[in-house]
C-alpha positions as CSV (number, residue, x, y, z in Angstrom):
1,X,3.7,-38.9,-1.4
2,X,0.0,-39.9,0.1
3,X,-3.0,-37.6,-0.8
4,X,-5.6,-36.5,2.1
5,X,-8.3,-38.8,2.3
6,X,-11.8,-37.3,1.7
7,X,-13.8,-37.2,4.8
8,X,-16.8,-39.2,5.6
9,X,-19.2,-36.4,5.7
10,X,-17.8,-34.1,3.2
11,X,-20.5,-32.7,1.6
12,X,-22.0,-31.2,4.6
13,X,-18.5,-29.9,5.8
14,X,-18.4,-28.3,2.2
15,X,-21.9,-26.7,2.7
16,X,-21.1,-25.6,6.1
17,X,-18.0,-24.0,5.0
18,X,-19.4,-22.4,2.1
19,X,-22.2,-21.2,4.2
20,X,-19.8,-18.7,6.4
21,X,-18.8,-17.1,3.7
22,X,-15.4,-16.4,4.1
23,X,-14.0,-17.9,1.3
24,X,-11.9,-15.2,-0.9
25,X,-12.6,-12.0,1.4
26,X,-9.8,-9.9,2.3
27,X,-7.5,-10.3,5.7
28,X,-8.8,-9.3,9.1
29,X,-7.0,-8.1,12.0
30,X,-9.0,-10.5,14.4
31,X,-7.8,-13.5,12.5
32,X,-4.6,-12.3,12.0
33,X,-3.9,-11.9,15.7
34,X,-4.5,-15.4,16.6
35,X,-1.5,-16.7,13.6
36,X,0.8,-13.8,14.7
37,X,0.7,-15.0,18.5
38,X,0.9,-18.8,16.9
39,X,4.0,-18.1,15.2
40,X,5.8,-16.1,18.2
41,X,4.7,-18.5,20.4
42,X,6.4,-21.8,18.7
43,X,8.7,-19.8,17.1
44,X,8.1,-20.8,13.7
45,X,8.6,-18.8,10.4
46,X,5.0,-20.1,8.9
47,X,1.7,-19.8,10.6
48,X,-1.7,-19.9,9.1
49,X,-5.5,-20.3,8.9
50,X,-6.1,-22.9,6.2
51,X,-9.7,-23.3,5.2
52,X,-9.9,-26.7,3.4
53,X,-12.3,-26.4,0.1
54,X,-12.9,-29.3,-2.6
55,X,-10.1,-28.7,-4.5
56,X,-7.8,-25.9,-2.4
57,X,-6.6,-25.3,0.9
58,X,-7.2,-21.5,0.9
59,X,-5.5,-19.4,4.0
60,X,-7.4,-16.8,5.5
61,X,-4.8,-15.3,7.3
62,X,-1.2,-16.3,6.5
63,X,2.2,-15.1,8.7
64,X,5.8,-15.6,6.5
65,X,3.7,-17.2,3.0
66,X,3.0,-15.4,0.2
67,X,1.0,-17.8,-1.3
68,X,-2.8,-17.5,-0.8
69,X,-3.4,-20.7,-1.5
70,X,-2.4,-24.9,-2.6
71,X,-4.2,-27.4,-4.3
72,X,-5.9,-29.8,-1.7
73,X,-4.5,-32.9,-3.2
74,X,-0.7,-32.0,-1.6
75,X,-1.8,-30.0,1.0
76,X,-0.9,-30.9,4.7
77,X,-4.6,-29.1,6.2
78,X,-6.3,-32.1,4.1
79,X,-4.9,-34.9,6.7
80,X,-5.3,-32.4,9.9
81,X,-8.7,-32.2,9.6
82,X,-9.6,-35.8,9.4
83,X,-8.0,-35.8,13.3
84,X,-9.8,-35.1,16.2
85,X,-6.0,-33.4,18.1
86,X,-3.5,-31.7,16.5
87,X,-2.0,-33.2,13.6
88,X,1.7,-33.3,13.3
89,X,4.2,-34.2,11.3
90,X,8.3,-33.6,13.0
91,X,10.0,-34.5,10.3
92,X,8.8,-34.6,6.5
93,X,12.1,-35.9,5.4
94,X,11.5,-39.1,7.3
95,X,7.3,-39.4,7.2
96,X,6.6,-41.4,3.9
97,X,3.2,-39.5,3.4
98,X,5.6,-36.1,2.8
99,X,8.8,-37.0,2.0
100,X,8.3,-36.2,-1.7
101,X,5.4,-33.3,-1.4
102,X,6.1,-30.8,-3.6
103,X,5.8,-28.2,-0.9
104,X,8.6,-30.6,0.7
105,X,10.6,-30.5,-2.5
106,X,10.0,-27.1,-3.2
107,X,9.3,-23.5,-1.3
108,X,8.2,-23.4,1.3
109,X,10.6,-26.7,1.9
110,X,8.1,-27.7,4.6
111,X,9.9,-29.9,7.2
112,X,7.5,-29.7,10.3
113,X,4.1,-29.2,10.5
114,X,1.5,-29.2,13.1
115,X,-2.3,-28.5,12.3
116,X,-4.7,-28.0,15.3
117,X,-8.4,-28.7,13.6
118,X,-10.6,-25.9,13.2
119,X,-14.8,-26.6,13.7
120,X,-17.4,-24.4,12.7
121,X,-19.9,-23.4,15.2
122,X,-21.9,-26.9,14.1
123,X,-18.7,-28.9,14.6
124,X,-17.9,-29.7,11.4
125,X,-14.2,-29.4,10.6
126,X,-13.4,-26.5,8.2
127,X,-9.8,-26.4,8.2
128,X,-6.7,-25.9,10.7
129,X,-4.8,-23.4,12.7
130,X,-1.4,-24.7,11.4
131,X,2.5,-23.9,12.5
132,X,5.0,-24.9,9.9
133,X,9.3,-24.6,9.8
134,X,11.4,-25.4,7.3
135,X,13.7,-27.3,10.0
136,X,12.0,-31.0,12.1
137,X,11.2,-29.8,15.2
138,X,10.3,-32.4,18.0
139,X,6.5,-31.8,19.4
140,X,4.7,-34.3,21.0
141,X,0.7,-34.3,21.4
142,X,0.8,-32.7,25.0
143,X,2.8,-29.7,23.8
144,X,-0.1,-29.0,21.1
145,X,-2.3,-27.4,24.0
146,X,-1.1,-23.8,23.2
147,X,-1.9,-24.4,19.5
148,X,-5.3,-25.8,20.1
149,X,-6.0,-22.9,22.7
150,X,-5.1,-20.2,19.8
151,X,-7.5,-22.7,17.4
152,X,-10.3,-22.0,20.1
153,X,-10.1,-18.3,19.6
154,X,-10.5,-18.4,16.1
155,X,-13.6,-20.7,16.5
156,X,-14.9,-18.3,18.6
157,X,-14.4,-15.1,16.2
158,X,-16.4,-17.3,13.7
159,X,-19.5,-17.3,16.1
160,X,-19.3,-13.6,18.2
161,X,-20.3,-10.4,16.0
162,X,-17.2,-8.7,14.9
163,X,-18.4,-5.8,16.7
164,X,-18.2,-7.6,20.0
165,X,-14.5,-8.1,20.3
166,X,-13.9,-5.1,17.8
167,X,-13.2,-1.7,17.1
168,X,-14.9,-0.7,14.1
169,X,-13.3,2.5,13.2
170,X,-9.6,0.9,13.7
171,X,-9.9,-2.5,13.0
172,X,-8.2,-3.1,16.5
173,X,-9.5,-5.4,19.2
174,X,-11.7,-3.0,21.6
175,X,-11.5,-3.4,25.6
176,X,-13.8,-6.7,25.5
177,X,-11.2,-8.3,22.6
178,X,-8.1,-7.1,24.0
179,X,-8.9,-8.3,27.7
180,X,-10.0,-12.1,26.1
181,X,-6.4,-12.1,24.0
182,X,-4.8,-10.9,27.6
183,X,-6.0,-13.2,29.8
184,X,-5.1,-16.1,27.4
185,X,-1.7,-14.5,27.3
186,X,-1.0,-13.8,30.9
187,X,-2.1,-17.5,32.1
188,X,0.4,-18.1,28.8
189,X,3.2,-16.2,30.9
190,X,2.5,-17.2,34.6
191,X,2.5,-20.5,33.3
192,X,5.9,-20.5,31.8
193,X,7.0,-17.8,34.4
194,X,8.1,-15.3,31.8
195,X,7.7,-11.4,31.6
196,X,4.9,-9.5,30.4
197,X,4.4,-5.6,30.6
198,X,1.0,-3.3,29.3
199,X,1.8,0.1,27.6
200,X,-1.7,2.4,28.0
201,X,-1.3,5.8,25.2
202,X,-3.7,8.5,25.6
203,X,-4.2,10.4,22.8
204,X,-4.8,13.9,24.3
205,X,-6.4,15.9,21.7
206,X,-8.6,13.4,20.1
207,X,-11.4,15.4,21.9
208,X,-10.1,18.6,20.3
209,X,-10.0,17.4,16.6
210,X,-13.7,16.0,16.9
211,X,-15.0,19.3,18.6
212,X,-13.0,21.4,15.5
213,X,-13.5,19.4,12.6
214,X,-15.4,16.7,13.2
215,X,-16.2,13.2,13.9
216,X,-14.9,11.9,10.5
217,X,-11.4,14.0,10.9
218,X,-10.8,12.1,14.4
219,X,-11.8,8.5,13.0
220,X,-8.9,9.6,10.5
221,X,-6.8,10.3,13.2
222,X,-7.7,7.2,15.2
223,X,-7.2,5.2,12.3
224,X,-3.8,6.8,11.8
225,X,-2.9,6.5,15.2
226,X,-3.6,2.6,14.7
227,X,-1.3,2.0,11.9
228,X,1.6,3.6,13.6
229,X,0.8,1.9,16.8
230,X,0.9,-1.6,14.6
231,X,4.3,-0.6,12.4
232,X,6.3,0.3,16.2
233,X,5.6,-2.9,17.9
234,X,6.1,-6.5,17.3
235,X,4.0,-8.8,15.6
236,X,3.5,-10.6,18.7
237,X,2.3,-7.5,20.2
238,X,-1.4,-7.0,21.0
239,X,-2.7,-4.0,19.9
240,X,-6.5,-3.0,21.3
241,X,-8.1,0.6,21.6
242,X,-10.1,0.2,24.9
243,X,-11.7,3.2,24.8
244,X,-12.3,6.6,22.9
245,X,-9.2,8.3,23.3
246,X,-7.2,5.1,25.1
247,X,-5.1,2.6,23.0
248,X,-3.3,-0.2,24.8
249,X,-0.3,-2.6,23.9
250,X,0.2,-5.5,25.8
251,X,3.9,-7.1,25.3
252,X,4.4,-11.0,26.2
253,X,7.7,-12.1,27.1
254,X,9.1,-8.1,28.2
255,X,9.2,-6.1,31.1
256,X,9.1,-2.4,31.1
257,X,12.5,-1.7,30.7
258,X,12.8,-3.4,28.1
259,X,10.0,-1.9,25.7
260,X,11.6,1.9,25.7
261,X,12.7,1.2,21.8
262,X,8.9,0.2,20.4
263,X,8.0,3.6,22.3
264,X,10.6,5.6,21.0
265,X,10.0,4.4,17.8
266,X,6.7,5.5,18.0
267,X,7.5,8.8,19.3
268,X,9.8,9.0,16.1
269,X,7.0,8.3,13.8
270,X,5.0,11.0,15.8
271,X,7.5,13.6,15.8
272,X,8.1,12.9,11.5
273,X,4.2,12.7,11.0
274,X,4.4,16.3,12.4
275,X,7.3,17.9,10.9
276,X,6.8,16.4,7.6
277,X,2.8,16.1,7.2
278,X,0.5,18.6,5.4
279,X,-1.9,17.7,8.3
280,X,-3.5,20.6,10.2
281,X,-3.0,18.8,13.2
282,X,-0.3,16.8,15.7
283,X,-1.5,13.3,16.8
284,X,-0.4,14.0,20.9
285,X,-0.2,11.1,22.7
286,X,0.9,10.0,26.7
287,X,1.8,7.0,27.4
288,X,2.7,4.7,30.6
289,X,3.8,1.4,31.5
290,X,3.4,-1.1,34.0
291,X,4.6,-4.5,34.8
292,X,2.6,-7.8,35.1
293,X,3.2,-9.1,38.3
294,X,1.4,-12.6,38.8
295,X,1.0,-12.3,42.5
296,X,-1.2,-9.2,42.0
297,X,-2.9,-9.2,38.8
298,X,-4.8,-12.3,38.5
299,X,-6.5,-11.2,35.1
300,X,-6.2,-8.4,32.3
301,X,-8.8,-6.0,34.1
302,X,-6.7,-5.7,36.8
303,X,-4.0,-5.0,35.0
304,X,-5.3,-2.5,32.3
305,X,-6.8,-0.9,36.0
306,X,-3.5,-0.4,37.9
307,X,-2.3,1.0,34.2
308,X,-4.9,3.7,34.3
309,X,-4.4,4.3,38.1
310,X,-0.2,4.8,37.4
311,X,-0.7,6.7,34.1
312,X,-3.8,9.1,36.6
313,X,-1.1,9.8,39.3
314,X,1.2,10.7,36.8
315,X,-0.9,13.6,35.5
316,X,-3.1,12.5,32.8
317,X,-6.3,13.7,33.2
318,X,-8.7,10.9,31.5
319,X,-10.6,8.2,32.4
320,X,-11.8,5.1,30.0
321,X,-14.5,3.7,31.9
322,X,-16.3,6.7,30.9
323,X,-16.0,6.3,26.7
324,X,-15.5,2.4,27.1
325,X,-15.2,0.8,23.6
326,X,-17.0,-2.7,24.1
């Protein structure tokens, strides 16, 4: 095993990293979205945002791994932060740097690793967005483009105020954040000729809840609905609250005729809540789905507009533009 060398700017790098005040903080949906997408896009069992401290690598976001941190001297990310491009180890058993590494010999038994360096607003490398597999894979530098794009999404979240892209009540992305992520995924679907679809959910009785029970209870209802949506769809599906009473789910890789099981799961959960809960109200939801059309939908804004128009044409009386959470 070869321990990762120390960057020449180590002291400045560590000062920059610690000034972010991000170490040992709770998970955040805005960062977990990035690792979920990386895990789904590359089909790996593990995806991480790893921040490289003086003696450890700590995972701000992790998918498929229980450990919150590992020692730096056995870390793969310690090597990756020295690079300007994505660092790739296609088969650790054939790589003298890692063949006897404890993370290879023991759990999580890493056989493949690719890590994109992450930079703070001043350009210092603070960690990586990495994907890990327990079997060898072939990934060349050119194939690392989507990982680097996702890394840029993480970097943007570091410099953009949380409220700009996230709904403060539910923690989901708001209209601005949803559109930003959707634009990236739709561009990827266009390049790979993959399908995509959008589901809109109108929370029809939210204003009644607020009118009779107050804003705090209305917010609690929105949080509960957000959690049910997250539980009903895949980790790779992007869920957002694009207006006060409108939620959206973008499903990359799926057409509308393939998403009925997820919608049915949501409706079953809502029905079970109404039957079993002691709550004084139900969560009433109407929905509409639309397929992504590459010839017509140049960006996510057009797709959302068409879905909104289609929902209104089916008799749903709402206008997300009037209450846009951006």
